[in-house]
GUMARDREN-451141 format. One record per residue (C-alpha): residue in one letter; y negated, z, x negated. Coordinates in steps of 0.001 Angstrom, whole numbers, m for minus. Layout:
N
("a" (Y Z X))
...
This chain:
212
("m" (61947 15653 m76399))
("k" (63986 18856 m76437))
("i" (62592 22396 m76602))
("r" (64838 25219 m77771))
("i" (63476 28635 m76794))
("w" (64988 31310 m79015))
("c" (64934 34786 m77465))
("a" (66807 38061 m77909))
("a" (69962 38709 m75901))
("q" (69161 42425 m76233))
("p" (65377 42463 m76708))
("r" (63783 45247 m78661))
("e" (60594 46775 m77322))
("g" (57942 44086 m77382))
("e" (60263 41086 m77079))
("l" (60681 38984 m73949))
("s" (64084 39105 m72256))
("a" (66143 35998 m71516))
("d" (65390 36473 m67796))
("q" (61654 36636 m68452))
("v" (61892 33519 m70593))
("a" (63836 31612 m67899))
("t" (61595 32622 m65003))
("q" (58145 32715 m66643))
("v" (58116 30805 m69930))
("v" (60232 27784 m68991))
("p" (57962 26779 m66049))
("l" (54920 26931 m68339))
("l" (56541 24683 m70936))
("q" (57682 22278 m68219))
("q" (54015 21869 m67306))
("c" (53210 21186 m70961))
("q" (55974 18595 m71420))
("e" (57205 17290 m68070))
("n" (60131 15240 m69367))
("a" (61343 17726 m71963))
("e" (64837 19148 m71929))
("i" (64313 22916 m72208))
("v" (67162 25133 m73369))
("v" (67019 28945 m73473))
("c" (68994 30251 m76460))
("p" (69586 34046 m76397))
("l" (70563 35499 m79772))
("d" (72138 38788 m80816))
("a" (72283 37959 m84531))
("p" (70438 35660 m86932))
("v" (71583 32043 m87068))
("a" (70810 29284 m89541))
("i" (69818 26045 m87855))
("a" (67978 23205 m89546))
("p" (64999 21604 m87801))
("q" (65869 18399 m85962))
("p" (63769 15356 m85076))
("q" (62427 15409 m81518))
("v" (63392 19090 m81163))
("l" (60765 21829 m80941))
("d" (62018 25293 m81875))
("y" (59994 27833 m79889))
("s" (60714 31304 m81231))
("l" (60249 34540 m79268))
("t" (62518 36854 m81246))
("h" (63005 38271 m84732))
("w" (66488 36674 m84637))
("a" (65018 33165 m84415))
("p" (66454 30767 m86993))
("l" (63115 29614 m88349))
("t" (61368 33000 m88615))
("p" (63685 35602 m90260))
("d" (61725 35598 m93521))
("l" (58413 35745 m91677))
("w" (59695 38616 m89516))
("q" (60840 40549 m92594))
("r" (57429 40135 m94190))
("c" (55698 41231 m90970))
("s" (57991 44265 m90714))
("s" (57023 45448 m94192))
("l" (53249 45279 m93698))
("s" (52674 48983 m92958))
("a" (52881 50022 m96615))
("l" (50441 47290 m97596))
("v" (48016 48190 m94803))
("a" (48141 51850 m95889))
("r" (47211 50776 m99431))
("w" (44194 49028 m97914))
("g" (43057 52445 m96680))
("i" (43884 51794 m93012))
("r" (45861 54303 m90955))
("t" (49316 53240 m89796))
("g" (51610 54349 m87002))
("t" (54429 53142 m84792))
("g" (53868 50762 m81896))
("g" (50566 51052 m80092))
("l" (48994 50746 m76651))
("y" (46925 47683 m77527))
("q" (47615 44176 m78785))
("l" (45179 41636 m80202))
("p" (46420 38024 m79918))
("l" (45616 35689 m82804))
("a" (46253 31950 m82736))
("q" (46772 30479 m86191))
("t" (45936 26788 m85907))
("a" (45595 23987 m88431))
("k" (41815 24548 m88304))
("g" (41761 28338 m88615))
("t" (42240 31529 m86616))
("l" (41278 31973 m82964))
("f" (41014 35538 m81615))
("g" (41837 36464 m78044))
("e" (40860 39351 m75818))
("i" (42609 42672 m76363))
("i" (45563 43402 m74074))
("g" (46207 47055 m73206))
("y" (49137 48978 m71765))
("v" (47558 50654 m68732))
("e" (49365 52537 m65974))
("g" (52754 51136 m66919))
("t" (51786 47489 m67336))
("w" (50051 45192 m69833))
("q" (46555 44203 m68707))
("l" (43671 42136 m70044))
("p" (40931 42059 m70999))
("i" (40175 45373 m72691))
("h" (36542 45578 m73776))
("a" (35745 46422 m77405))
("d" (32288 46883 m78911))
("d" (31110 44807 m81869))
("r" (32190 47353 m84481))
("q" (35688 47617 m83020))
("r" (36011 43845 m82765))
("q" (34873 43206 m86315))
("t" (37281 45857 m87628))
("l" (40203 44280 m85766))
("y" (39244 40703 m86644))
("a" (38932 41591 m90329))
("l" (42368 43227 m90299))
("g" (43900 40286 m88455))
("r" (42452 37736 m90875))
("r" (43551 39779 m93881))
("l" (47126 40055 m92581))
("l" (47417 36349 m91796))
("d" (45927 35410 m95172))
("h" (48373 37710 m96940))
("l" (51304 36115 m95099))
("q" (49961 32588 m95547))
("a" (50922 32488 m91897))
("p" (52266 29250 m90439))
("v" (50800 27944 m87198))
("g" (51619 29875 m84055))
("c" (50423 32866 m82050))
("y" (50625 36358 m83533))
("f" (50154 39692 m81768))
("l" (48590 42576 m83677))
("q" (49770 45843 m82105))
("f" (47624 48911 m82734))
("d" (46179 52150 m81423))
("w" (42545 53250 m81544))
("q" (41749 56852 m82487))
("g" (38137 56550 m83524))
("e" (39423 53893 m85925))
("v" (42195 51332 m85901))
("v" (45766 52603 m86374))
("f" (47974 49673 m87375))
("g" (51355 49493 m85672))
("q" (52977 46067 m86028))
("l" (52222 42380 m86442))
("w" (54482 40263 m84244))
("p" (54865 36618 m85411))
("f" (55280 35339 m81856))
("p" (53952 36196 m78369))
("t" (55259 39543 m77135))
("v" (55940 40737 m73614))
("a" (52212 41582 m73468))
("a" (51527 37826 m73357))
("l" (52793 37770 m69756))
("a" (49526 39469 m68756))
("s" (47669 36261 m69652))
("i" (49579 34067 m67165))
("g" (47214 33166 m64344))
("e" (44408 35162 m65981))
("q" (43570 33085 m69054))
("t" (43356 29370 m69841))
("p" (45525 28576 m71647))
("d" (47809 31595 m71417))
("w" (49253 32805 m74719))
("l" (52703 31302 m74186))
("t" (51161 27875 m73627))
("a" (48831 28444 m76575))
("h" (51858 29163 m78782))
("y" (53366 25836 m77724))
("r" (50127 24025 m78521))
("c" (49983 25597 m81979))
("l" (53600 24689 m82757))
("r" (52967 21094 m81635))
("g" (49826 20839 m83747))
("m" (47713 20242 m80637))
("p" (44029 21287 m80496))
("l" (43321 24853 m79377))
("r" (39561 25323 m79465))
("d" (39198 28378 m77249))
("v" (40804 30547 m74574))
("r" (38925 31401 m71398))
("i" (39098 34375 m69025))
("p" (37013 34487 m65829))
("a" (34370 37214 m65661))
("c" (35806 40495 m64341))
("a" (33928 42994 m62198))
("t" (35644 45951 m63880))
("v" (36848 45950 m67487))
("r" (38566 48865 m69209))
("r" (37274 49906 m72625))
("l" (39101 50386 m75883))
("k" (39329 54112 m76566))
């Protein structure tokens, strides 16, 4: 089996760099598929490549050949979200991972940008969680989202402020490596392969920051 990892040669904010892919993502996928040939494919423009048998296309960029239409639809969600009566903004200090599997949607713990780095978990109360989960489900339903991991970027100012829905794991996913089982980059692989993903687990933490 061959795995092609599509990443951005010049990543925009939120995307993993080719170096991060080579040093942190490739080892994870090697653990998932020991005998796989893994190729890192940096892109600086969209390319059209047809799916091939025995080749898994693992996309981590808006340039990826199999996701341009999905990226365009994700990029135009702000106007729709505003019509739903939800505040919108640009970017955001928090990201909620969502795994879209063949059996439904699995929600992860919130990842927050704290003191210059992405960290998890960020605690949210029941009202905050239900607000975010409802928004996440509504967005994925609207997109008729294919399987994979999505990252909902937002701020919280007494209420959710929608920033962006990324149709692949962002740089924030690196915070899950060694902290969560499976990490979000491995979870993305499992979704793309159609493998079961029943839950994600994080050990109990003595100190957890709160969503605010």
